[in-house]
ROGUTI-980998 format. One record per residue (C-alpha): residue number from 1; residue in one letter; x, y, z. Coordinates in nm, 4 decimals, decimal comma. Layout:
i aa u v w
NUM a X Y Z
...
END
This chain:
i aa u v w
1 m 11,6861 7,9641 11,4601
2 a 11,6152 7,6958 11,7457
3 s 11,7654 7,7591 12,0692
4 d 12,0331 7,4905 12,2579
5 d 11,6947 7,3226 12,3901
6 t 11,4881 7,3170 12,0952
7 m 11,5386 7,2184 11,7405
8 r 11,3798 7,2670 11,3794
9 a 11,1713 7,0301 11,2659
10 m 10,9197 6,9587 10,9707
11 q 10,6138 6,7601 11,0651
12 v 10,2952 6,6226 10,9237
13 p 10,0161 6,7776 11,1722
14 a 9,7561 6,5491 11,0805
15 a 9,7247 6,2690 10,7422
16 g 9,6676 6,4480 10,4428
17 e 9,7730 6,7794 10,5513
18 p 10,0806 6,9992 10,4690
19 f 10,4377 6,9676 10,6513
20 e 10,4442 7,2447 10,8870
21 a 10,8096 7,3871 11,0380
22 v 10,7909 7,3760 11,4158
23 e 11,0235 7,4185 11,7158
24 r 11,0468 7,1129 11,9314
25 p 11,2193 7,0594 12,2184
26 v 11,5421 6,8383 12,1567
27 p 11,4755 6,5171 12,2648
28 e 11,6564 6,2989 12,5438
29 p 11,7224 5,9510 12,4431
30 a 11,6143 5,6843 12,6797
31 a 11,8156 5,3863 12,8347
32 d 11,8529 5,2053 12,5110
33 e 11,8297 5,4731 12,2402
34 v 12,0484 5,7229 12,0888
35 r 12,0191 6,0820 11,9898
36 v 12,1428 6,1526 11,6293
37 a 12,2066 6,4984 11,5288
38 v 12,1087 6,4751 11,1501
39 e 12,3112 6,5938 10,8781
40 a 12,0924 6,4646 10,5769
41 c 11,8003 6,2673 10,5536
42 g 11,6425 6,1598 10,2384
43 i 11,3187 6,2198 10,0782
44 c 11,1151 5,8210 9,9820
45 h 10,8018 5,7338 9,8439
46 s 10,6988 5,5464 10,1398
47 d 10,6888 5,9141 10,3476
48 a 10,3709 5,9286 10,2154
49 y 10,2294 5,6928 10,4507
50 a 10,3270 5,9674 10,7308
51 r 10,2148 6,2626 10,4811
52 e 9,8582 6,0836 10,4234
53 g 9,7863 5,8128 10,6447
54 t 9,7315 5,4610 10,5445
55 p 9,5304 5,1934 10,7082
56 v 9,8260 4,9712 10,6821
57 y 10,0323 5,1545 10,9997
58 d 9,9111 5,3168 11,2732
59 v 10,0451 5,6590 11,3047
60 d 10,0261 5,8720 11,5846
61 y 10,0138 6,2744 11,4782
62 p 10,1667 6,4780 11,4743
63 r 10,4406 6,2873 11,3030
64 v 10,8476 6,3688 11,1536
65 p 10,9099 6,1704 10,9030
66 g 11,2188 6,0686 10,7192
67 h 11,3792 5,7144 10,7237
68 e 11,6979 5,7947 10,5536
69 i 11,8820 5,9518 10,8332
70 a 12,2562 6,0151 10,8330
71 g 12,4647 6,2068 11,1033
72 r 12,6389 6,1878 11,3991
73 v 12,5600 6,0375 11,7668
74 d 12,5013 6,3454 11,9912
75 a 12,3949 6,1499 12,3080
76 v 12,3338 5,8105 12,4455
77 g 12,1331 5,6342 12,6690
78 e 12,2473 5,4873 12,9832
79 d 12,2636 5,1030 12,8718
80 v 12,3988 5,1732 12,5067
81 e 12,7498 5,0360 12,5022
82 l 12,7818 5,0035 12,1338
83 w 12,7526 5,3906 12,0005
84 s 12,9578 5,6756 12,1712
85 e 12,8847 6,0172 12,0690
86 g 13,0571 6,1593 11,7472
87 d 13,0041 5,8192 11,5821
88 r 12,8595 5,8126 11,2172
89 v 12,5744 5,6618 11,2078
90 g 12,2517 5,5477 10,9540
91 v 11,9206 5,4882 11,0437
92 g 11,7018 5,3589 10,7968
93 w 11,3106 5,2183 10,7974
94 h 11,3515 4,9319 11,0341
95 g 11,3337 5,1348 11,3580
96 g 11,4014 4,8603 11,6171
97 h 11,3155 4,5231 11,7121
98 c 11,1932 4,3511 12,0246
99 f 11,4308 4,0469 12,0451
100 t 11,1820 3,8417 12,1832
101 c 10,8615 3,7409 11,9234
102 e 10,9450 3,3915 11,7311
103 p 11,0875 3,5722 11,4227
104 c 11,3589 3,7641 11,6423
105 r 11,4341 3,4467 11,8205
106 r 11,5100 3,3122 11,4554
107 g 11,7101 3,5933 11,3874
108 d 11,4761 3,7681 11,1325
109 f 11,4409 4,1187 11,2633
110 q 11,2690 4,2378 10,9969
111 g 10,9833 4,0440 11,0332
112 c 10,9456 4,1572 11,4344
113 v 10,6013 4,1714 11,4808
114 n 10,6455 4,4543 11,7553
115 g 10,9217 4,6512 11,5437
116 e 10,9733 5,0254 11,4596
117 i 10,9317 5,1853 11,1766
118 t 11,1541 5,5387 11,1853
119 g 10,9084 5,8179 11,0955
120 l 10,6120 5,6585 11,1111
121 s 10,6078 5,4515 11,4613
122 l 10,8572 5,6927 11,6180
123 d 10,9910 6,0617 11,4636
124 g 11,1991 6,0470 11,1972
125 g 11,4783 6,2588 11,0204
126 y 11,2872 6,5568 10,9233
127 a 11,4270 6,7403 11,2034
128 e 11,7909 6,8549 11,3449
129 y 11,7615 6,5829 11,5734
130 a 11,6217 6,1818 11,6217
131 t 11,6199 5,9613 11,8653
132 v 11,6169 5,6131 11,7815
133 p 11,6451 5,2605 11,9346
134 a 12,0175 5,1643 11,9770
135 e 11,9821 4,8497 11,7698
136 a 11,8182 5,0458 11,4865
137 v 12,1863 5,2764 11,4011
138 g 12,4050 5,1107 11,1518
139 r 12,8178 5,2303 11,0960
140 v 12,8301 5,4849 10,8009
141 p 13,1681 5,4829 10,6176
142 d 13,4355 5,7671 10,6197
143 a 13,4459 5,7400 10,2578
144 l 13,1121 5,8306 10,1978
145 s 12,9274 6,1697 10,2656
146 a 12,5736 6,2244 10,4773
147 v 12,4021 6,3468 10,1671
148 e 12,5659 6,0175 9,9829
149 a 12,4853 5,7863 10,2413
150 a 12,1007 5,8850 10,3105
151 p 11,9648 5,7312 10,0010
152 l 12,1502 5,4044 10,0590
153 l 11,9822 5,3347 10,3678
154 c 11,6844 5,2641 10,1572
155 a 11,7004 5,2789 9,7996
156 g 12,0383 5,1075 9,8330
157 i 11,9680 4,8750 10,0837
158 t 11,6779 4,7384 9,9090
159 t 11,8144 4,6882 9,5606
160 f 12,1511 4,5669 9,7148
161 n 11,9846 4,2968 9,9544
162 a 11,7462 4,1898 9,6845
163 l 12,0276 4,1199 9,4440
164 r 12,2963 3,9607 9,6969
165 n 11,9951 3,7596 9,8473
166 a 11,8547 3,6318 9,5008
167 d 11,9666 3,2813 9,3475
168 a 12,2122 3,4815 9,0886
169 d 12,5678 3,4316 9,0363
170 p 12,8908 3,6542 8,8768
171 g 12,8199 3,5971 8,5098
172 d 12,4496 3,5513 8,5045
173 l 12,2412 3,7958 8,2921
174 v 12,0468 4,0152 8,5426
175 a 11,7881 4,2926 8,3966
176 v 11,7227 4,6111 8,6165
177 q 11,3567 4,6928 8,5353
178 g 11,3273 5,1234 8,6028
179 i 11,6199 5,3244 8,5699
180 g 11,4858 5,5643 8,8567
181 g 11,5360 5,6621 9,2169
182 l 11,5682 5,2730 9,2894
183 g 11,6831 5,1725 8,9724
184 h 11,9740 5,3766 8,9031
185 l 12,1574 5,2210 9,2026
186 g 12,0260 4,8545 9,1060
187 v 12,2190 4,8713 8,7610
188 q 12,5183 5,0107 8,9672
189 y 12,5049 4,7128 9,2347
190 a 12,4316 4,4724 8,9970
191 y 12,7610 4,5651 8,7408
192 a 12,9481 4,5811 9,0732
193 m 12,8794 4,2495 9,1397
194 g 12,9866 4,0797 8,8384
195 f 12,6582 4,0133 8,6774
196 e 12,5704 4,1036 8,2954
197 t 12,3489 4,3926 8,3620
198 v 12,0798 4,4930 8,1479
199 a 11,8867 4,8180 8,1878
200 l 11,5105 4,8112 8,1160
201 s 11,3467 5,1399 8,0703
202 r 11,0594 5,3286 7,9003
203 s 11,2877 5,6395 7,8532
204 p 11,5739 5,5834 7,5499
205 d 11,7039 5,9097 7,6754
206 k 11,8261 5,7189 7,9643
207 e 12,0396 5,4769 7,7495
208 a 12,3816 5,7077 7,8155
209 l 12,3538 5,7150 8,1796
210 a 12,2427 5,3234 8,2239
211 r 12,5329 5,2467 8,0230
212 e 12,7628 5,4977 8,2489
213 l 12,6148 5,3453 8,5545
214 g 12,7150 5,0101 8,4205
215 a 12,4935 4,8498 8,2172
216 d 12,6403 4,6072 7,9297
217 h 12,2644 4,6340 7,7575
218 f 12,0074 4,8643 7,7200
219 v 11,6150 4,7906 7,6339
220 d 11,3979 5,0816 7,5485
221 t 11,0737 4,8972 7,6475
222 g 10,8639 5,1754 7,4548
223 a 11,0137 5,0200 7,1685
224 t 11,0886 4,6714 7,2174
225 d 10,9194 4,3982 7,3628
226 a 11,1379 4,3497 7,7081
227 a 11,0709 3,9497 7,6852
228 e 11,2273 3,9228 7,3207
229 a 11,5051 4,1258 7,4109
230 l 11,5584 3,9267 7,7542
231 q 11,5331 3,5949 7,5448
232 s 11,7937 3,6823 7,3029
233 l 12,0253 3,7377 7,5088
234 g 11,9945 3,3710 7,6799
235 g 11,6954 3,4929 7,9165
236 a 11,7037 3,6372 8,2561
237 s 11,8316 3,4847 8,5933
238 l 11,6723 3,7763 8,7756
239 v 11,4930 4,0907 8,6789
240 l 11,4697 4,3515 8,9728
241 a 11,1597 4,5103 8,9359
242 t 11,2076 4,8830 9,0951
243 a 10,9415 5,0643 8,9093
244 p 10,6226 5,0582 9,0325
245 a 10,4210 4,9811 8,7461
246 a 10,2488 4,6379 8,6802
247 a 10,2623 4,6454 8,3269
248 p 10,6321 4,6401 8,2529
249 i 10,6798 4,3911 8,5970
250 a 10,4105 4,1244 8,3769
251 e 10,6198 4,1879 8,0484
252 a 10,9398 4,0677 8,2087
253 v 10,8122 3,7343 8,3195
254 g 10,8353 3,6376 8,0130
255 g 11,1998 3,6962 7,9736
256 l 11,3255 3,4818 8,2553
257 g 11,5518 3,2175 8,1751
258 r 11,5550 2,8842 8,3449
259 n 11,4704 2,8541 8,7288
260 g 11,4726 3,2613 8,6805
261 s 11,3337 3,5257 8,9183
262 v 11,1486 3,8859 8,8966
263 v 11,1681 4,0246 9,2427
264 v 10,9696 4,3230 9,3058
265 v 11,1099 4,5925 9,4967
266 g 10,9082 4,8742 9,3701
267 v 10,5438 4,8218 9,4557
268 p 10,2793 4,9421 9,1966
269 e 9,9154 5,0402 9,3216
270 e 9,7064 4,7784 9,0878
271 p 9,7772 4,3985 9,1140
272 v 10,0281 4,2503 8,8545
273 p 9,8741 3,9831 8,6026
274 v 10,1021 3,6878 8,6065
275 d 10,1065 3,4181 8,3230
276 t 10,2009 3,1095 8,5275
277 g 10,2282 2,9361 8,2386
278 v 10,5243 3,0724 8,1727
279 l 10,6744 3,0212 8,5609
280 v 10,5460 2,6087 8,5006
281 g 10,7522 2,6044 8,1947
282 t 11,0829 2,7959 8,3269
283 r 11,0446 2,6940 8,7091
284 g 11,0285 3,0398 8,7462
285 a 10,9289 3,2776 9,0082
286 v 10,8026 3,6392 9,1298
287 a 10,8854 3,7195 9,4746
288 g 10,9455 4,0506 9,6642
289 w 11,1925 4,2156 9,8801
290 s 11,1819 4,4403 10,1649
291 s 11,4737 4,6314 10,2912
292 g 11,6490 4,4873 10,5865
293 h 11,7856 4,5885 10,9237
294 a 12,1083 4,7677 11,0764
295 k 12,3916 4,5245 10,9712
296 d 12,2108 4,5095 10,6240
297 w 12,2587 4,8791 10,5864
298 e 12,6296 4,8299 10,7258
299 d 12,6987 4,6376 10,4522
300 t 12,5180 4,8127 10,1993
301 l 12,6988 5,1063 10,3064
302 e 13,0414 4,9329 10,3304
303 f 12,9914 4,7983 9,9585
304 s 12,9380 5,1210 9,8137
305 a 13,1921 5,2605 9,9738
306 l 13,4397 4,9693 9,8492
307 r 13,2847 4,9759 9,4888
308 d 13,2292 5,3528 9,4796
309 v 12,7973 5,3306 9,4172
310 t 12,6652 5,6588 9,5127
311 p 12,3223 5,7931 9,4236
312 t 12,2536 6,0909 9,1959
313 v 12,0800 6,3471 9,4500
314 e 11,9089 6,6808 9,4353
315 t 11,9249 6,8383 9,8278
316 y 11,6863 7,1051 9,9518
317 p 11,7264 7,2619 10,3296
318 l 11,4973 7,1799 10,5863
319 e 11,2543 7,4345 10,5461
320 e 11,1504 7,3477 10,1970
321 a 11,0602 6,9860 10,2449
322 e 10,7382 7,0442 10,1383
323 t 10,9189 7,1642 9,7464
324 a 11,1456 6,8579 9,7821
325 y 10,8525 6,6230 9,8530
326 q 10,5993 6,7281 9,6069
327 r 10,9226 6,6947 9,3504
328 m 10,9967 6,3565 9,4535
329 l 10,5910 6,2584 9,4072
330 a 10,5690 6,3833 9,0790
331 n 10,8763 6,2010 8,9762
332 e 11,0693 6,4795 8,8665
333 a 11,3601 6,4445 9,0867
334 r 11,6277 6,3020 8,9516
335 f 11,6914 6,0700 9,1213
336 r 11,6714 6,0926 9,5252
337 v 11,6172 6,4140 9,7309
338 v 11,7675 6,4716 10,0494
339 l 11,7060 6,7381 10,3157
340 e 12,0038 6,9047 10,5087
341 p 11,9118 7,0655 10,8495
END
């Protein structure tokens, strides 16, 4: 048990090494930061960047991962006016921005060239406390528990934001490829937004779940060609690609209707071969979407509370972060994994 001046944390001592349990001093917030008492922190596949290291991001070790933080404001820096002690808040991937670079001046905070990343460039939520820039904090509605809110700060915002920013209207045919950590939320959001929702999955045993979550149609892509199935329904205005596999994404391109698009949120390791002839013929597109910033996940959480969209989760105590992480990595979790410090 940590003392009043120290906290428990699970850190990565160096790239590629297992998590280790440590006691650290409780961090003091800088003038423009808040300190969050962590009540829940989701484990995401992107935590592998901190665990394994990556040439894409510079990570200083030791590092505490975790960018799906839900908790309460415990202390505020002297320059912080928006937040007060006791506020229920969440923190996601976007860990703050500079306000002065060209993207920030245009309001594209997600594109900030000096942006921080929670759990990578600053310590995250695999701990009892985390300090973050005040602009990286979003409000959590009372209708959502901390465990429910945590995965929505990454998987939730990614699928919600991609769907609401796509060129699709209520009643349009929208397919969600993959019914996993991202996809099981994508189906719920697509249904709640009024789309005619198709679940695409290679696991026929997920049909009952997909329909329970709101899917109007289910296509077993292991037995049926996804493109042909979507065309038989009139062609998709949007395919939200959540499973990180190149072949199913490429196959979905053939299922697009006129001016349709495949929006990728689950990134495969290998390149995706795209039939450009199909894109020319349909005036279709293949695009990508990243998560968002604090106001975006406030919108996500408010919509989720309003329409009762919640993740299916497995919870683990903080000390079992290694077990929980490996279960996520092996794709054995159903569907999101959450640590409770």
